N, C-alpha and C positions, 0 to 999 in steps of 0.2 A: 770496619771489614767492608770490602770492594763488592761490588755489584753484581762482578764476575765470582764468586764463591757463595753468593748470597741463595739459599733454595729457590727452588722455580715459582714457586708461588711469588716472593717478594719480587723474582724478574720480569711474572706477566704483568703484575700487581704495577710496576713502575712501569713499565710499558703500556697499561692503560689509564693510568694518572697521565700521562706523555699526551697521549693520541686524544684523551679527552682534553685538554687543556689547551691544546692546539685549535681543536676543534670549535673553541667559544661557546657553548651550549651552555645553557641555565642551569646552575646545580641541581633544581627541582626535576628538569628533563634527567638530568644522569640521572639521579638516583631512580626516577621512578625505571628506566631501560634497564639497571642493573640490578633490580626488584625481579624484572622480568625475566633477563639470563637467567638470573639464583635458579630461579623455579623450574627455568629448562633445567637446566643443568641437575638440578634435585630430579627431578622427573628420567631424567637419563640416569642419573645414577640408581634410582628405583627399578625400574626395566633392568638394568643391568645386575644387580642384586636378586631379581627373579628369575632369572635366567641360569 
């Protein structure tokens, strides 16, 4: 399966992995930052569902 035919979430995940690997950040920092992003998007999703 090529990336071109992959789902949007796979494409985004690949882009994020490449960006994070290029930035040479410690895995612990990456995971902490991703948890912040996750909470932010979960809040946005809740707000969108409530409106």
